C-alpha positions as a Python dict, from the first residue, in 0.01 Angstrom:
ca = {
    (1, 'M'): (0, 0, 0),
    (2, 'G'): (-209, -291, 94),
    (3, 'R'): (-73, -281, 446),
    (4, 'K'): (-146, 92, 485),
    (5, 'K'): (-502, 38, 380),
    (6, 'V'): (-542, -232, 638),
    (7, 'L'): (-405, -7, 912),
    (8, 'S'): (-632, 278, 807),
    (9, 'Y'): (-931, 47, 830),
    (10, 'I'): (-826, -37, 1186),
    (11, 'F'): (-724, 301, 1324),
    (12, 'V'): (-996, 520, 1178),
    (13, 'P'): (-1279, 342, 1361),
    (14, 'V'): (-1073, 335, 1679),
    (15, 'I'): (-1008, 707, 1654),
    (16, 'I'): (-1374, 772, 1589),
    (17, 'V'): (-1477, 563, 1889),
    (18, 'L'): (-1221, 730, 2111),
    (19, 'G'): (-1333, 1069, 1988),
    (20, 'C'): (-1694, 986, 2061),
    (21, 'A'): (-1600, 861, 2406),
    (22, 'V'): (-1406, 1177, 2480),
    (23, 'L'): (-1694, 1386, 2350),
    (24, 'A'): (-1942, 1192, 2562),
    (25, 'L'): (-1725, 1237, 2870),
    (26, 'L'): (-1690, 1604, 2795),
    (27, 'L'): (-2064, 1645, 2751),
    (28, 'A'): (-2130, 1449, 3068),
    (29, 'Y'): (-1887, 1670, 3253),
    (30, 'L'): (-2046, 1984, 3115),
    (31, 'A'): (-2406, 1862, 3178),
    (32, 'P'): (-2588, 2025, 3479),
    (33, 'R'): (-2584, 1803, 3788),
    (34, 'P'): (-2878, 1773, 4030),
    (35, 'P'): (-2817, 1899, 4389),
    (36, 'V'): (-2846, 1551, 4541),
    (37, 'E'): (-2676, 1640, 4868),
    (38, 'K'): (-2889, 1948, 4923),
    (39, 'V'): (-3213, 1764, 4857),
    (40, 'E'): (-3102, 1483, 5088),
    (41, 'N'): (-3014, 1742, 5353),
    (42, 'A'): (-3363, 1889, 5319),
    (43, 'R'): (-3517, 1545, 5370),
    (44, 'I'): (-3302, 1474, 5677),
    (45, 'T'): (-3378, 1816, 5830),
    (46, 'L'): (-3751, 1765, 5777),
    (47, 'S'): (-3726, 1426, 5944),
    (48, 'R'): (-3536, 1582, 6234),
    (49, 'A'): (-3809, 1843, 6271),
    (50, 'L'): (-4057, 1561, 6324),
    (51, 'T'): (-3857, 1433, 6620),
    (52, 'F'): (-3918, 1772, 6785),
    (53, 'S'): (-4291, 1747, 6701),
    (54, 'A'): (-4261, 2056, 6484),
    (55, 'N'): (-4560, 1929, 6286),
    (56, 'I'): (-4762, 1988, 6608),
    (57, 'Y'): (-4595, 2276, 6791),
    (58, 'S'): (-4478, 2472, 6486),
    (59, 'A'): (-4724, 2343, 6229),
    (60, 'D'): (-4723, 2641, 5990),
    (61, 'L'): (-4345, 2650, 5954),
    (62, 'Y'): (-4327, 2273, 5923),
    (63, 'R'): (-4590, 2269, 5647),
    (64, 'E'): (-4405, 2547, 5467),
    (65, 'S'): (-4085, 2343, 5481),
    (66, 'E'): (-4274, 2043, 5343),
    (67, 'R'): (-4410, 2251, 5055),
    (68, 'F'): (-4063, 2374, 4964),
    (69, 'Y'): (-3929, 2018, 4974),
    (70, 'D'): (-4216, 1895, 4755),
    (71, 'S'): (-4154, 2181, 4511),
    (72, 'S'): (-3787, 2085, 4492),
    (73, 'M'): (-3878, 1725, 4407),
    (74, 'V'): (-4134, 1832, 4145),
    (75, 'K'): (-3882, 2064, 3980),
    (76, 'W'): (-3623, 1786, 3978),
    (77, 'S'): (-3867, 1546, 3815),
    (78, 'R'): (-3952, 1798, 3544),
    (79, 'E'): (-3588, 1873, 3468),
    (80, 'N'): (-3518, 1501, 3432),
    (81, 'E'): (-3770, 1492, 3147),
    (82, 'R'): (-3565, 1744, 2948),
    (83, 'F'): (-3255, 1671, 2735),
    (84, 'F'): (-2972, 1639, 2982),
    (85, 'L'): (-2770, 1928, 2838),
    (86, 'F'): (-3064, 2162, 2876),
    (87, 'R'): (-3145, 2075, 3235),
    (88, 'N'): (-3138, 2349, 3499),
    (89, 'F'): (-3145, 2252, 3866),
    (90, 'D'): (-3124, 2603, 4012),
    (91, 'E'): (-3483, 2599, 4135),
    (92, 'V'): (-3441, 2246, 4272),
    (93, 'E'): (-3152, 2373, 4481),
    (94, 'K'): (-3335, 2692, 4578),
    (95, 'Y'): (-3641, 2507, 4711),
    (96, 'A'): (-3423, 2251, 4890),
    (97, 'D'): (-3238, 2535, 5067),
    (98, 'L'): (-3567, 2703, 5159),
    (99, 'S'): (-3697, 2374, 5295),
    (100, 'V'): (-3392, 2337, 5519),
    (101, 'E'): (-3422, 2696, 5636),
    (102, 'K'): (-3790, 2659, 5730),
    (103, 'A'): (-3736, 2318, 5890),
    (104, 'K'): (-3463, 2458, 6115),
    (105, 'E'): (-3685, 2753, 6202),
    (106, 'A'): (-3969, 2512, 6278),
    (107, 'I'): (-3744, 2313, 6513),
    (108, 'E'): (-3644, 2620, 6715),
    (109, 'T'): (-4001, 2750, 6727),
    (110, 'A'): (-4129, 2409, 6835),
    (111, 'K'): (-3874, 2399, 7117),
    (112, 'E'): (-3983, 2742, 7240),
    (113, 'N'): (-4352, 2661, 7208),
    (114, 'V'): (-4318, 2333, 7397),
    (115, 'I'): (-4147, 2510, 7686),
    (116, 'S'): (-4414, 2781, 7688),
    (117, 'I'): (-4708, 2538, 7662),
    (118, 'K'): (-4557, 2307, 7922),
    (119, 'T'): (-4513, 2595, 8167),
    (120, 'R'): (-4869, 2720, 8113),
    (121, 'I'): (-5019, 2374, 8151),
    (122, 'E'): (-4819, 2305, 8468),
    (123, 'Y'): (-4951, 2628, 8617),
    (124, 'R'): (-5310, 2554, 8517),
    (125, 'I'): (-5290, 2198, 8652),
    (126, 'D'): (-5161, 2333, 8983),
    (127, 'T'): (-5438, 2593, 8990),
    (128, 'L'): (-5708, 2334, 8926),
    (129, 'N'): (-5562, 2099, 9187),
    (130, 'N'): (-5587, 2386, 9434),
    (131, 'I'): (-5952, 2432, 9338),
    (132, 'V'): (-6014, 2060, 9388),
    (133, 'A'): (-5842, 2073, 9728),
    (134, 'H'): (-6059, 2371, 9823),
    (135, 'L'): (-6376, 2195, 9709),
    (136, 'N'): (-6278, 1885, 9905),
    (137, 'K'): (-6200, 2086, 10216),
    (138, 'I'): (-6503, 2314, 10216),
    (139, 'F'): (-6775, 2119, 10038),
    (140, 'T'): (-6715, 1747, 10096),
    (141, 'N'): (-7001, 1727, 10347),
    (142, 'Y'): (-7195, 2023, 10213),
    (143, 'P'): (-7523, 1919, 10045),
    (144, 'L'): (-7467, 2061, 9699),
    (145, 'S'): (-7714, 1995, 9419),
    (146, 'T'): (-7677, 1680, 9210),
    (147, 'E'): (-7593, 1897, 8909),
    (148, 'V'): (-7303, 2068, 9088),
    (149, 'R'): (-7172, 1736, 9224),
    (150, 'E'): (-7174, 1595, 8871),
    (151, 'M'): (-6985, 1899, 8742),
    (152, 'I'): (-6722, 1853, 9012),
    (153, 'S'): (-6686, 1484, 8924),
    (154, 'K'): (-6649, 1561, 8552),
    (155, 'G'): (-6394, 1832, 8627),
    (156, 'K'): (-6187, 1599, 8845),
    (157, 'L'): (-6192, 1327, 8578),
    (158, 'L'): (-6085, 1569, 8303),
    (159, 'L'): (-5809, 1705, 8525),
    (160, 'K'): (-5679, 1353, 8581),
    (161, 'E'): (-5683, 1287, 8206),
    (162, 'A'): (-5495, 1614, 8151),
    (163, 'E'): (-5229, 1508, 8400),
    (164, 'I'): (-5188, 1172, 8224),
    (165, 'A'): (-5156, 1341, 7883),
    (166, 'F'): (-4908, 1589, 8031),
    (167, 'S'): (-4694, 1308, 8172),
    (168, 'R'): (-4685, 1156, 7822),
    (169, 'E'): (-4575, 1494, 7678),
    (170, 'E'): (-4901, 1515, 7481),
    (171, 'Y'): (-4927, 1883, 7560),
    (172, 'L'): (-5195, 1988, 7312),
    (173, 'H'): (-5417, 1699, 7422),
    (174, 'A'): (-5350, 1792, 7784),
    (175, 'N'): (-5441, 2153, 7709),
    (176, 'T'): (-5776, 2049, 7559),
    (177, 'K'): (-5858, 1848, 7872),
    (178, 'I'): (-5749, 2139, 8093),
    (179, 'V'): (-5985, 2380, 7916),
    (180, 'D'): (-6280, 2147, 7976),
    (181, 'A'): (-6174, 2077, 8336),
    (182, 'E'): (-6148, 2451, 8405),
    (183, 'H'): (-6503, 2503, 8284),
    (184, 'F'): (-6653, 2238, 8510),
    (185, 'L'): (-6443, 2309, 8819),
    (186, 'T'): (-6462, 2689, 8815),
    (187, 'E'): (-6834, 2682, 8737),
    (188, 'S'): (-6904, 2438, 9020),
    (189, 'L'): (-6679, 2635, 9258),
    (190, 'N'): (-6862, 2960, 9181),
    (191, 'N'): (-7199, 2792, 9226),
    (192, 'A'): (-7101, 2622, 9552),
    (193, 'T'): (-6931, 2933, 9692),
    (194, 'G'): (-7233, 3148, 9614),
    (195, 'N'): (-7460, 2899, 9788),
    (196, 'L'): (-7234, 2884, 10094),
    (197, 'E'): (-7202, 3262, 10116),
    (198, 'D'): (-7580, 3296, 10106),
    (199, 'Y'): (-7607, 3042, 10388),
    (200, 'F'): (-7351, 3224, 10604),
    (201, 'R'): (-7545, 3550, 10588),
    (202, 'S'): (-7711, 3415, 10902),
    (203, 'Y'): (-7378, 3403, 11087),
    (204, 'P'): (-7443, 3717, 11301),
    (205, 'I'): (-7755, 3560, 11459),
    (206, 'W'): (-7574, 3226, 11502),
    (207, 'R'): (-7297, 3408, 11687),
    (208, 'Q'): (-7550, 3574, 11917),
    (209, 'W'): (-7707, 3237, 12001),
    (210, 'V'): (-7368, 3079, 12070),
    (211, 'D'): (-7250, 3365, 12291),
    (212, 'K'): (-7574, 3364, 12490),
    (213, 'T'): (-7563, 2987, 12537),
    (214, 'I'): (-7205, 2995, 12666),
    (215, 'S'): (-7281, 3298, 12885),
    (216, 'D'): (-7587, 3128, 13037),
    (217, 'S'): (-7381, 2815, 13104),
    (218, 'R'): (-7121, 3025, 13283),
    (219, 'R'): (-7376, 3223, 13482),
    (220, 'N'): (-7582, 2920, 13583),
    (221, 'K'): (-7282, 2688, 13626),
    (222, 'S'): (-7470, 2438, 13414),
    (223, 'Y'): (-7431, 2216, 13109),
    (224, 'S'): (-7529, 2332, 12763),
    (225, 'I'): (-7496, 2180, 12418),
    (226, 'I'): (-7401, 2361, 12097),
    (227, 'V'): (-7424, 2185, 11761),
    (228, 'D'): (-7216, 2331, 11476),
    (229, 'K'): (-7378, 2191, 11161),
    (230, 'Y'): (-7111, 2295, 10913),
    (231, 'A'): (-6825, 2155, 11123),
    (232, 'R'): (-7031, 1846, 11215),
    (233, 'K'): (-6948, 1896, 11582),
    (234, 'C'): (-7139, 1869, 11909),
    (235, 'H'): (-6982, 2083, 12184),
    (236, 'I'): (-7063, 2015, 12549),
    (237, 'Y'): (-7008, 2314, 12779),
    (238, 'Y'): (-7008, 2335, 13156),
    (239, 'N'): (-6971, 2662, 13344),
    (240, 'G'): (-6898, 2832, 13010),
    (241, 'I'): (-6603, 2602, 12937),
    (242, 'R'): (-6602, 2340, 12663),
    (243, 'Q'): (-6570, 1992, 12812),
    (244, 'H'): (-6630, 1757, 12516),
    (245, 'V'): (-6644, 1774, 12136),
    (246, 'Y'): (-6799, 1495, 11929),
    (247, 'D'): (-6859, 1438, 11558),
    (248, 'V'): (-7222, 1433, 11452),
    (249, 'E'): (-7433, 1328, 11155),
    (250, 'L'): (-7727, 1536, 11045),
    (251, 'G'): (-8029, 1541, 10818),
    (252, 'K'): (-7953, 1485, 10450),
    (253, 'N'): (-8061, 1842, 10369),
    (254, 'W'): (-7908, 2012, 10672),
    (255, 'V'): (-7828, 2348, 10512),
    (256, 'G'): (-8068, 2616, 10630),
    (257, 'H'): (-8349, 2603, 10882),
    (258, 'K'): (-8602, 2322, 10897),
    (259, 'R'): (-8925, 2451, 10745),
    (260, 'I'): (-9166, 2162, 10690),
    (261, 'K'): (-9222, 1804, 10788),
    (262, 'G'): (-9023, 1558, 10579),
    (263, 'D'): (-8768, 1805, 10440),
    (264, 'K'): (-8485, 1612, 10615),
    (265, 'A'): (-8339, 1941, 10739),
    (266, 'T'): (-8183, 1990, 11082),
    (267, 'P'): (-8337, 2298, 11249),
    (268, 'E'): (-8143, 2603, 11367),
    (269, 'G'): (-8227, 2785, 11686),
    (270, 'M'): (-8213, 2780, 12065),
    (271, 'Y'): (-8389, 2474, 12203),
    (272, 'K'): (-8412, 2272, 12524),
    (273, 'V'): (-8424, 1905, 12612),
    (274, 'I'): (-8784, 1818, 12703),
    (275, 'R'): (-8751, 1442, 12746),
    (276, 'K'): (-8480, 1181, 12793),
    (277, 'L'): (-8541, 848, 12623),
    (278, 'G'): (-8326, 567, 12760),
    (279, 'S'): (-8251, 224, 12617),
    (280, 'G'): (-8565, 47, 12502),
    (281, 'R'): (-8761, 370, 12457),
    (282, 'T'): (-8611, 462, 12118),
    (283, 'K'): (-8480, 269, 11818),
    (284, 'Y'): (-8172, 490, 11822),
    (285, 'Y'): (-8020, 352, 12146),
    (286, 'K'): (-8078, 664, 12359),
    (287, 'A'): (-8221, 1003, 12273),
    (288, 'L'): (-8275, 1359, 12396),
    (289, 'L'): (-8601, 1498, 12256),
    (290, 'L'): (-8588, 1873, 12183),
    (291, 'D'): (-8868, 2130, 12196),
    (292, 'Y'): (-8873, 2179, 11820),
    (293, 'P'): (-9085, 2347, 11700),
    (294, 'N'): (-9055, 2624, 11958),
    (295, 'E'): (-9266, 2940, 11953),
    (296, 'E'): (-9035, 3117, 11707),
    (297, 'D'): (-9049, 2820, 11469),
    (298, 'K'): (-9429, 2814, 11487),
    (299, 'A'): (-9456, 3187, 11421),
    (300, 'E'): (-9224, 3161, 11120),
    (301, 'F'): (-9419, 2864, 10988),
    (302, 'R'): (-9749, 3057, 11013),
    (303, 'R'): (-9597, 3355, 10827),
    (304, 'D'): (-9475, 3130, 10548),
    (305, 'L'): (-9820, 2975, 10514),
    (306, 'E'): (-9992, 3314, 10507),
    (307, 'T'): (-9753, 3459, 10248),
    (308, 'G'): (-9773, 3151, 10025),
    (309, 'V'): (-9408, 3059, 10073),
    (310, 'L'): (-9531, 2718, 10189),
    (311, 'P'): (-9826, 2524, 10044),
    (312, 'P'): (-10143, 2501, 10258),
    (313, 'T'): (-10089, 2127, 10300),
    (314, 'A'): (-9743, 2170, 10459),
    (315, 'G'): (-9684, 2044, 10812),
    (316, 'I'): (-9430, 2189, 11054),
    (317, 'G'): (-9282, 1858, 11166),
    (318, 'G'): (-9128, 1766, 11499),
    (319, 'L'): (-8959, 1489, 11699),
    (320, 'I'): (-8612, 1635, 11657),
    (321, 'E'): (-8366, 1452, 11881),
    (322, 'I'): (-8003, 1408, 11968),
    (323, 'H'): (-7971, 1030, 11950),
    (324, 'G'): (-7735, 738, 11910),
    (325, 'R'): (-7664, 489, 11632),
    (326, 'G'): (-7433, 739, 11460),
    (327, 'G'): (-7083, 687, 11328),
    (328, 'R'): (-7187, 606, 10971),
    (329, 'G'): (-6977, 883, 10818),
    (330, 'I'): (-7265, 1032, 10617),
    (331, 'D'): (-7565, 1255, 10682),
    (332, 'W'): (-7856, 1015, 10703),
    (333, 'T'): (-8111, 1129, 10962),
    (334, 'D'): (-8452, 1284, 10900),
    (335, 'G'): (-8330, 1602, 11069),
    (336, 'C'): (-8200, 1471, 11401),
    (337, 'I'): (-7845, 1486, 11535),
    (338, 'A'): (-7674, 1146, 11557),
    (339, 'L'): (-7382, 1046, 11781),
    (340, 'T'): (-7211, 713, 11830),
    (341, 'D'): (-7362, 510, 12112),
    (342, 'W'): (-7054, 561, 12329),
    (343, 'E'): (-7072, 939, 12284),
    (344, 'M'): (-7446, 932, 12340),
    (345, 'D'): (-7385, 765, 12676),
    (346, 'V'): (-7175, 1065, 12784),
    (347, 'V'): (-7418, 1328, 12654),
    (348, 'F'): (-7716, 1142, 12797),
    (349, 'R'): (-7551, 1129, 13139),
    (350, 'L'): (-7460, 1500, 13143),
    (351, 'A'): (-7782, 1644, 12998),
    (352, 'G'): (-8114, 1666, 13173),
    (353, 'E'): (-8458, 1801, 13097),
    (354, 'G'): (-8421, 2173, 13039),
    (355, 'T'): (-8060, 2154, 12919),
    (356, 'P'): (-8011, 2420, 12648),
    (357, 'V'): (-7935, 2287, 12300),
    (358, 'T'): (-7835, 2554, 12048),
    (359, 'I'): (-7807, 2451, 11684),
    (360, 'V'): (-7627, 2685, 11443),
    (361, 'G'): (-7496, 2673, 11090),
    (362, 'S'): (-7146, 2753, 11211),
    (363, 'M'): (-6966, 2878, 11520),
    (364, 'V'): (-6698, 3053, 11310),
    (365, 'K'): (-6702, 3301, 11024),
    (366, 'L'): (-6678, 3181, 10667),
    (367, 'D'): (-6348, 3368, 10623),
    (368, 'E'): (-6196, 3165, 10905),
    (369, 'I'): (-6313, 2843, 10740),
    (370, 'H'): (-6154, 2945, 10408),
    (371, 'N'): (-5829, 3029, 10582),
}
C-alpha cells in the first residue's frame, strides 16, 4: 500500500499537468488568430502604390487605402486588449482587404493619370515653344513696351522651368509652371500682335509708295532707294530692278511715323537726297541728308498742333540721314538709317542729290511675314 500511495503522489500531478497542457494547446488552437498575412499584404501594397506616386496622381484613392489600413491596425490593437478567447479579427481582415483593394485601384488610376497628364503637358510645352518661336521671329527687333518684354522674359523662364520639371517626371510641378508660362506668353503675344496689326494698317499706302518708286526708277532709268523698316533692309534699285540689299539699323522707336523732334523715330514717306556729306563732313563716316520734313510732314505736324495731339512746345525735327557707322546689331540712331561703312561706300557712290528715298514700315503684307 505504501508503494501505491507513492505512485499516486507522482502520477496525479503529472496527469494534471499534462491535462492542463493539452487544455492550453486546445484553447490556443481554438483561439481566434489575427490576419497577419493580410495586414502585411496591405502594407506592402500601400508601399507599392507609393512607387507609382499614387499619393500624388491618385491622392483620394491612396488616402482611402491608408485610412482602411489604419482602421485595420486600430481594430487589431483593440482586439489584443481583450481576453484571447473573445477576440474577433473579422474587421481587422475586412479593413486590410479594403486597403489592398483601394491601393491597387490607386496604382492603376495613377498610371492612367500620369499618362494623361504627361501627354497634356507635352502638348502644352510644344504649343508654348511655338509661341516663343513666333515671338522671336516676328518681334525680336520690334520695339515692344518694357512691360511686354518683361512678360515675354518671365514666360520663357517659366517654360524652361516647366521643361526641367517635366524631364524629372515632376508632372504636377511642371503643370503649375506651364499655367503661369501660358499666362505671360499668350498675354504678351496678344498685346504684341495687336500692336503690330495696328501698325500694318498703313500697308496699303506703303505699297503705293513702293510701287511708285520702282515704277519711277524704271521709267527714268535711275537709281532709287527703298528702306523696309520692319525687315531692316535697304534696297537699291536701278531701272526698276533691285541691285543691292543691305541690313540697316534704325531709330530706337522706329515703329510709326516720326512726329516730333527727339522721339527717336525713323520717318515714313517719299523723300529725296538733298545733300551728300563725304568723309570729314559727318561723324558717321559718310551720309546722305534727306528732305525730311517734306511738305506732307509739315502739314501733318501743323494739324497735330492745331488739334492738340501735340503740345505747343513740340518741334518737328530734321536732319534725317542715311549714314555709316552701322553694323552694331541694334537700333541705336536718333531716327536715321545706319549702314556699315563698306555698304555706305556703295550707296554713297550710286546715289546723288535728288535720288528718291522711300521709307516704309514694310514692303510685304503682314500675312506673308507670319507665313
